[in-house]
C-alpha positions in Angstrom: 0.2 -0.4 0.0 1.4 3.3 -1.0 1.3 6.8 -0.3 2.9 10.1 -1.2 3.0 13.3 0.3 5.5 15.7 1.8 7.1 17.3 5.1 6.6 21.1 3.4 2.8 19.9 2.6 2.1 18.7 6.4 2.0 15.2 5.3 0.4 12.6 2.8 -1.7 14.0 0.3 -2.3 11.1 -1.9 -2.9 7.5 -0.1 -5.2 4.2 -1.1 -8.1 3.9 1.1 -10.0 0.4 2.5 -12.5 -0.6 -0.5 -10.4 1.3 -3.1 -9.8 -1.1 -6.3 -5.7 -0.9 -7.2 -3.4 -1.1 -9.6 0.3 -2.1 -9.4 2.3 0.9 -8.3 -0.7 3.7 -7.8 -0.4 6.2 -4.7 -4.2 6.1 -4.8 -6.6 9.4 -4.4 -6.3 12.8 -2.8 -6.7 12.7 0.5 -9.8 14.4 2.3 -9.6 18.0 1.6 -7.2 18.2 -0.5 -7.2 19.8 -4.1 -4.7 18.6 -6.3 -4.6 18.5 -10.3 -2.1 17.4 -13.2 -1.3 20.5 -15.6 0.8 20.7 -18.5 3.3 23.1 -19.4 0.4 25.5 -20.4 -1.6 24.8 -17.2 -3.7 22.8 -18.8 -5.7 20.0 -16.5 -5.1 16.6 -17.9 -5.6 12.9 -17.7 -4.2 9.5 -18.9 -0.5 11.9 -19.6 2.1 13.0 -17.3 2.5 16.1 -15.7 2.7 18.4 -12.9 1.3 17.8 -9.5 0.1 20.6 -8.2 -1.9 21.9 -5.1 -4.8 24.1 -6.1 -6.1 24.9 -2.8 -4.2 25.5 0.6 -4.7 23.7 3.7 -3.0 24.7 7.3 -0.7 21.6 7.0 0.9 23.7 4.1 4.3 25.2 5.1 4.3 29.6 4.8 8.0 29.7 4.5 11.6 29.3 4.6 13.6 30.4 7.6 15.3 33.4 6.4 14.7 32.7 2.3 10.9 34.0 0.9 12.6 34.6 -2.6 13.3 30.7 -2.6 10.3 29.8 -1.4 8.6 32.0 -3.9 10.6 30.6 -6.7 10.4 27.0 -5.5 6.6 26.6 -4.9 4.8 29.6 -6.2 6.5 30.7 -9.4 5.6 27.9 -12.1 1.6 28.5 -12.2 -0.3 31.8 -10.7 -1.6 31.0 -7.2 -1.2 27.4 -7.5 1.1 25.4 -5.3 4.2 23.2 -7.6 5.1 20.6 -6.0 7.9 19.3 -8.0 6.4 15.6 -8.7 6.0 14.3 -12.2 2.6 12.5 -12.5 -0.2 10.8 -13.8 -4.2 10.5 -13.4 -5.7 7.5 -15.0 -9.3 7.1 -16.4 -10.3 5.6 -13.5 -8.8 8.7 -10.8 -5.9 6.6 -9.6 -2.8 8.6 -9.1 1.0 7.5 -10.3 4.5 8.7 -9.1 6.2 9.4 -11.9 9.7 11.2 -10.2 10.6 14.5 -9.6 10.8 17.5 -12.0 13.8 19.3 -10.7 16.7 17.0 -12.4 18.0 19.4 -14.8 20.8 19.1 -17.0 22.8 21.8 -18.4 23.7 21.8 -22.0 26.3 24.9 -23.2 24.0 27.1 -20.4 20.4 25.8 -21.6 18.8 24.2 -19.1 16.6 20.7 -19.7 14.5 19.0 -17.3 14.8 15.3 -17.5 11.0 15.4 -16.9 10.5 17.6 -20.0 12.5 15.4 -22.3 11.0 12.0 -21.2 7.5 13.4 -21.8 8.5 14.3 -25.4 10.2 10.9 -26.1 7.2 9.0 -24.2 5.0 10.9 -26.6 6.0 9.0 -29.4 3.6 6.6 -30.2 6.1 3.3 -30.8 7.7 4.4 -27.4 5.9 2.9 -23.9 8.6 4.2 -21.6 11.5 6.3 -21.7 14.5 7.5 -18.7 16.9 10.6 -19.3 20.2 11.2 -17.7 23.5 13.4 -18.0 26.7 12.5 -18.7 29.5 14.7 -18.6 30.4 16.3 -22.0 34.1 18.2 -22.6 32.3 20.5 -25.4 28.3 21.2 -23.4 29.6 20.7 -20.1 26.7 17.8 -20.2 25.1 15.4 -22.7 21.8 13.6 -22.9 21.5 9.9 -23.1 18.0 8.2 -23.6 17.0 5.0 -22.1 13.5 3.7 -24.0 10.9 0.8 -23.9 9.1 0.1 -27.5 5.5 -0.9 -27.5 5.5 -4.7 -28.2 4.6 -4.6 -31.5 8.0 -2.2 -32.7 10.1 -4.1 -30.1 12.6 -5.2 -32.9 12.8 -1.7 -34.6 16.1 0.6 -34.2 14.6 3.9 -33.5 17.9 6.3 -32.3 17.5 8.3 -35.8 13.8 8.7 -35.4 13.6 9.7 -31.9 16.6 12.3 -32.4 14.8 13.8 -34.8 11.4 13.6 -32.6 13.6 15.5 -30.1 14.9 18.1 -32.3 11.1 18.4 -33.8 9.8 18.9 -30.2 12.1 20.7 -28.2 15.1 21.4 -30.4 18.7 21.1 -31.5 20.0 21.6 -27.8 17.8 18.7 -26.5 19.6 16.2 -29.2 20.6 13.5 -27.3 24.2 11.8 -27.3 23.2 8.2 -27.2 19.2 6.6 -26.8 19.2 2.8 -25.6 16.6 0.8 -26.2 15.9 -1.6 -23.0 13.6 -4.0 -22.2 12.5 -2.5 -18.9 13.6 0.9 -17.1 15.4 0.0 -13.5 12.1 0.6 -10.9 11.2 0.4 -7.7 8.7 -1.4 -6.3 6.1 1.9 -6.3 7.4 2.5 -9.9 10.0 5.1 -9.9 12.8 5.1 -11.9 15.8 4.9 -10.8 17.7 7.0 -12.7 21.1 7.1 -10.6 21.7 3.1 -11.8 21.5 4.2 -15.3 23.8 6.9 -15.3 26.2 4.9 -12.3 26.3 1.7 -15.1 26.7 4.2 -17.9 30.1 5.5 -16.4 31.0 2.0 -15.1 30.5 4.3 -11.4 29.6 1.8 -7.9 25.7 1.4 -8.5 25.5 1.6 -4.6 22.0 0.3 -2.6 20.2 -2.2 -5.4 17.8 -2.9 -2.8 15.2 -0.8 -3.4 15.4 -2.2 -7.1 12.4 -4.2 -8.3 13.6 -5.5 -11.6 17.5 -6.2 -11.2 17.5 -8.2 -14.3 17.1 -5.0 -16.6 20.8 -4.3 -15.6 22.7 -6.4 -17.6 20.8 -4.5 -20.4 22.6 -1.4 -19.4 25.5 -0.9 -21.7 29.0 1.1 -20.0 29.9 4.4 -21.9 33.8 3.8 -23.6 
């Protein structure tokens, strides 16, 4: 049984409840009295697509500031959308109203001064009709500072296709040349926890031939053998 919340909002805001029909990895539904939504980049409410978790109405448990740093508080939580709390999680609500967590939006990749979030890149890649899931990480680059590496999982009917060139062009068309990945690797699955969160640190560590660290949360260790190491 899963739930999701945060210290800055006073505890749990998404949870499962007795009698609720669940699906694997769901964090349930909004807790009573908490008004949540999922917004796209334009601030539109969306369903069955990944977007940004927001709180539309405040309640007493939410923090009212950061110690000696009001500017950071306002920039972090209130600057993304007008008068709406931006929590920083990347989520999806399905047609049954169940919520699913897909990581944080504050994983930033800096390419020659251009800041791109992994969430933005992944949202673009996942919108490709042949791709069912995706993850992006950064690696050091001598020219640009950082470079993007993308991992994709293909829809079953396209599992034998090589989509690297197609994905590159798709990203360029959607985001711009600055977001063109250095490499696109295809996996049968992404390394995830039992709650469905993608373990990007494992992808990056394996790429860079670094220690993988604690793997106790990894639900599908068999995928480790598929992750390449950069030369």
